[in-house]
C-alpha positions in Angstrom: -3.3 48.8 59.5 -5.3 48.7 56.4 -5.1 45.8 53.8 -5.6 45.1 50.9 -7.7 42.0 49.9 -6.5 40.4 45.9 -10.0 38.5 45.1 -13.8 38.5 45.7 -14.9 35.4 46.2 -16.3 33.7 49.4 -13.0 34.1 51.6 -12.3 37.2 49.9 -15.4 38.6 51.0 -15.6 36.6 54.3 -12.7 38.6 55.3 -13.9 42.0 54.4 -16.7 41.3 55.9 -14.6 40.4 59.4 -12.7 43.3 59.3 -15.7 45.9 58.6 -16.9 44.2 62.2 -13.2 44.8 63.8 -13.1 48.0 61.9 -10.2 47.3 60.0 -9.3 49.0 57.5 -9.2 47.6 53.3 -9.6 47.9 50.1 -11.1 44.1 47.9 -10.4 44.0 44.4 -12.1 41.3 41.7 -10.5 41.0 38.4 -13.8 39.9 37.7 -16.6 43.0 36.0 -19.3 41.6 38.2 -20.0 39.3 40.8 -21.9 37.2 37.8 -19.3 34.7 37.2 -20.7 32.9 40.7 -21.1 29.0 39.1 -22.9 26.1 40.6 -24.4 25.0 44.1 -21.1 24.3 47.0 -21.3 22.1 50.0 -21.1 23.5 53.3 -21.0 21.4 57.4 -21.8 22.7 60.5 -17.7 24.7 60.5 -18.7 26.6 57.5 -22.3 27.8 59.3 -20.7 28.6 62.3 -19.1 31.2 60.5 -22.1 32.7 58.9 -22.7 33.0 62.6 -20.3 35.4 63.7 -21.9 37.6 60.6 -25.3 37.2 61.9 -25.8 35.1 58.9 -26.4 32.0 60.2 -30.5 32.8 59.3 -30.7 33.8 55.7 -28.8 30.9 56.0 -31.2 28.3 57.1 -33.6 29.9 55.2 -32.3 29.5 51.7 -29.9 26.1 52.3 -30.7 22.5 51.0 -29.8 20.6 54.0 -29.3 16.7 53.1 -30.0 14.0 55.2 -29.3 10.2 53.1 -26.0 9.5 51.7 -26.3 6.9 49.0 -24.2 4.8 47.2 -25.6 3.3 44.1 -23.3 1.3 41.5 -23.5 2.0 38.0 -26.7 -0.1 37.0 -28.1 2.6 40.8 -28.9 -0.7 42.9 -28.0 0.6 46.2 -25.5 -0.6 47.9 -24.4 1.7 50.8 -27.1 4.3 52.4 -26.1 7.1 55.2 -27.7 9.0 57.7 -26.8 12.4 58.1 -29.2 13.5 60.7 -26.1 12.3 63.5 -24.3 15.7 63.0 -27.5 17.0 62.8 -27.9 16.3 66.4 -24.4 16.3 67.6 -23.5 19.6 65.4 -27.0 21.9 64.8 -25.9 21.0 60.7 -25.3 18.7 58.9 -23.7 18.6 55.1 -25.9 21.6 53.0 -26.2 23.0 50.2 -26.0 26.7 49.1 -26.1 28.1 45.6 -22.9 30.3 45.8 -24.7 33.0 43.9 -26.7 33.2 47.2 -23.7 33.6 49.4 -22.3 35.9 47.5 -24.7 38.7 47.0 -25.7 37.5 51.3 -21.6 38.8 51.9 -20.8 41.2 49.8 -24.9 43.1 50.0 -22.8 43.9 53.8 -19.8 46.2 52.3 -18.7 49.4 52.3 -19.3 49.9 48.5 -16.3 52.8 48.5 -14.3 49.5 49.5 -14.7 46.8 46.7 -13.4 48.0 43.3 -14.1 45.5 40.2 -12.1 45.5 37.0 -8.9 46.2 39.3 -5.5 43.9 39.0 -2.3 44.8 40.2 0.5 45.6 37.8 3.3 45.8 40.6 3.9 44.2 44.5 7.2 45.7 46.4 7.2 43.8 50.0 9.4 46.2 52.1 10.1 46.0 55.6 6.7 46.9 57.4 4.9 47.9 54.3 3.5 46.7 50.5 3.2 48.9 48.3 1.5 48.1 45.2 0.5 49.5 41.7 -2.6 48.2 40.5 -3.9 47.9 36.7 -5.4 51.8 36.8 -1.8 53.3 37.3 -2.7 54.2 40.8 -0.3 53.4 43.3 -1.4 52.8 47.5 0.9 51.5 50.1 -0.6 48.3 53.4 -0.1 47.3 56.0 -1.0 43.3 54.7 -1.5 42.6 51.7 -4.0 39.1 51.7 -4.6 37.0 48.5 -7.8 35.0 47.7 -7.9 35.2 44.6 -8.0 30.5 44.2 -6.4 28.0 42.5 -4.6 30.0 40.2 -4.0 33.1 41.6 -0.7 34.9 39.4 0.1 37.1 42.4 0.6 33.8 44.7 3.0 33.1 42.2 5.3 36.0 42.5 6.1 35.2 46.0 5.7 31.2 46.7 5.6 29.7 43.7 8.3 27.6 45.7 6.7 26.7 48.2 3.5 25.8 47.1 2.1 23.0 44.6 -0.7 23.3 42.3 -1.0 19.9 41.2 -3.7 18.7 38.9 -5.6 15.4 39.8 -6.1 13.6 37.0 -9.4 14.1 37.2 -12.1 16.2 35.2 -15.6 17.6 36.2 -18.6 18.3 34.2 -21.3 20.4 36.1 -25.0 20.2 34.6 -28.5 21.5 35.5 -31.1 19.3 35.3 -35.0 20.3 35.3 -36.7 17.7 38.2 -34.8 13.7 37.7 -35.8 11.1 40.5 -34.0 11.5 42.8 -34.9 11.0 47.0 -36.1 14.0 48.9 -33.2 15.2 50.8 -30.4 12.4 49.3 -26.9 13.0 47.6 -27.1 9.7 45.1 -23.1 8.9 44.2 -23.4 6.2 41.6 -20.4 4.1 41.0 -18.4 3.3 37.3 -15.4 1.9 36.1 -13.1 5.3 35.8 -15.8 7.3 36.5 -18.7 8.6 39.3 -22.1 10.2 39.2 -22.9 12.8 41.8 -26.9 13.5 41.5 -28.9 16.1 44.2 -31.3 18.9 44.4 -30.0 22.3 44.1 -33.5 23.6 44.1 -37.4 24.2 43.3 -36.9 24.0 39.8 -33.7 22.1 39.6 -31.4 19.6 40.0 -27.3 19.6 39.6 -25.7 16.5 38.3 -21.8 16.1 39.0 -19.6 14.1 36.2 -16.1 13.4 37.6 -13.3 11.4 35.2 -10.6 10.0 35.4 -9.3 12.7 32.5 -7.1 9.5 30.8 -10.3 7.7 29.8 -12.5 11.1 29.4 -9.9 11.4 26.3 -10.2 8.1 25.1 -14.2 8.9 24.5 -13.6 12.3 22.8 -13.9 14.7 26.1 -17.8 14.2 25.7 -19.5 13.0 29.0 -22.6 11.5 27.2 -20.1 8.7 25.9 -18.1 8.8 29.2 -21.2 8.6 31.3 -22.6 5.9 29.1 -22.1 2.6 31.4 -24.3 4.2 33.9 -27.2 2.6 31.8 -30.6 3.8 34.2 -28.7 7.7 33.8 -28.5 7.5 30.3 -31.9 9.4 30.3 -30.1 12.4 30.8 -28.4 13.2 27.6 -31.0 12.4 25.0 -31.2 15.7 23.2 -28.7 17.6 25.3 -25.1 19.1 23.6 -22.4 19.1 25.1 -22.6 22.9 25.5 -24.8 22.1 28.4 -21.3 20.8 30.9 -19.3 22.9 32.7 -16.1 21.7 32.1 -13.9 21.6 34.5 -10.3 20.2 35.7 -9.6 19.5 39.3 -6.6 20.4 40.7 -5.0 20.9 44.2 -3.7 23.4 45.5 -0.6 22.6 48.6 1.2 25.2 50.7 4.6 24.9 52.7 4.4 28.6 53.6 0.8 30.9 54.6 2.6 34.2 54.8 6.0 35.4 53.9 6.8 39.0 54.8 3.9 40.9 54.8 2.0 38.5 52.6 -0.8 36.5 53.0 -2.4 33.1 51.3 -6.0 32.1 52.4 -8.9 29.7 50.6 -8.1 27.9 47.6 -5.1 29.6 46.6 -3.4 28.4 49.9 -5.0 25.1 49.6 -7.3 24.2 47.7 -9.2 21.0 47.4 -10.5 18.8 45.2 -14.4 18.8 46.7 -15.1 15.4 47.2 -15.7 16.6 51.2 -17.7 19.4 50.7 -14.5 21.8 52.9 -13.5 24.0 50.2 -16.0 27.1 50.9 -16.4 26.3 54.8 -12.3 26.0 55.4 -11.4 30.1 53.5 -13.8 30.9 55.9 -12.4 30.1 58.7 -8.9 31.3 57.5 -10.6 34.7 56.7 -12.3 34.2 60.8 -8.6 33.0 62.2 -7.1 35.3 60.9 -8.5 38.9 61.8 -9.2 37.4 64.9 -5.3 37.1 65.9 -4.0 40.9 63.9 -6.8 41.9 66.9 -5.4 40.2 69.7 -2.0 40.6 69.0 -0.5 44.3 67.8 2.7 42.4 66.5 2.1 41.4 62.8 4.5 38.8 62.4 3.4 36.9 65.7 -0.6 37.2 64.9 0.7 35.9 60.8 2.8 33.2 62.6 -0.1 32.1 64.9 -2.5 32.2 61.9 -0.5 29.2 60.1 0.6 27.7 63.0 -3.1 27.3 63.3 -4.2 27.0 60.1 -1.5 24.4 59.0 -3.4 21.7 61.2 -6.7 21.9 60.3 -6.2 22.2 57.2 -4.3 18.8 56.7 -7.3 17.2 59.2 -9.4 18.6 56.1 -7.3 17.0 53.3 -7.5 13.8 54.7 -11.0 13.9 54.8 -11.0 14.8 51.1 -8.6 11.9 50.6 -10.5 9.0 51.4 -14.0 11.0 50.8 -12.7 10.7 47.0 -10.6 7.1 47.1 -13.6 5.1 45.4 -14.5 8.5 42.6 -13.1 6.1 40.1 -11.9 2.7 40.8 -10.7 0.5 38.0 -11.8 -3.3 37.9 -10.7 -5.5 39.6 -10.8 -3.1 42.6 -14.3 -1.0 41.4 -16.2 -4.8 42.4 -14.1 -5.6 45.4 -15.0 -1.9 46.9 -18.7 -2.8 46.3 -18.4 -6.3 47.9 -16.9 -4.2 51.0 -18.3 -1.1 51.9 -21.4 -2.6 52.8 -20.7 -4.0 56.0 -17.9 -0.9 56.7 -18.3 0.4 59.4 -19.4 3.4 60.0 -17.1 5.3 61.9 -14.4 5.3 59.4 -16.3 7.8 58.1 -17.6 9.9 60.6 -14.7 9.7 62.8 -13.0 12.5 60.5 -15.8 14.9 60.6 -15.9 14.9 64.3 -12.4 15.7 65.0 -12.5 18.6 63.1 -16.0 19.9 63.7 -14.8 19.5 68.1 -12.2 21.0 67.2 -12.8 25.2 68.6 -12.0 27.3 65.7 
């Protein structure tokens, strides 16, 4: 068996590691020239750490991650209206919600791979799916045959659109996010602060010893009215207005948020994995972990069953259930992100009296399930 993995992001690199560990031959291609496009930090719960443990990477994760103990929900004036202690998850599952630099995770995953299996600056130019193989012609003109092709190249995958256009929907969430690294803010240690505003939300947390990360989220139509300038869009958040002093619009990395949902995760010998199959908005902190779970489950199914068709059917069945649960969690956590008045005022009044299990139970259900 030989697998072609398209995309060397978190999902693709995790898949390559499990293939290598289980002695499955593979090629991993990446359209970028190197890993310099690594981005900011990413969130990870205990299920993501569990996957890293299967690759003997949990110690590196524990030494380098930033663990959060508290989530504070604040109004636009900066007053805390709800606080949730995350130690419960640490006691129950051995890990709480954490952030890890994406560059670190990519470095750990890529450093263990056979470098002769990783091809940068490479794309597919033609893919032919036959009964028992996939014939691929690459951008350099070379043609190879594979037992399986796994698409891991993200939300905007063009490879996916060739084969899953009728069964996969990429939908704009009508939200725009801006990311910006700021030198040390006045943030409580091990705390995530989420500040609610009309049609907007600001999230602040520590990203490292010398930097904090601020994530600004706003409804697209509201952002357009303000000229797509975060310094104007988030001016109502009075106690953080100092963040915008002496900054240029170029200091904020802008990205539109998308959701990808698929009715099927495979077709013949072509498979979807990670964001290419089920991209989430970032509000539940589950995107990277779910992609890593995909990789582990796919390889386990291929190893345990010699019939590839049966393996792929089992992979789809198992992952669909988990993905649907993770999507429900994400939607619930996204609910309060960009409320309008009077709904925002009502929410701010009712949030302090809401029982904790409303937020805890969905995560419990996800983490209790055996992957």
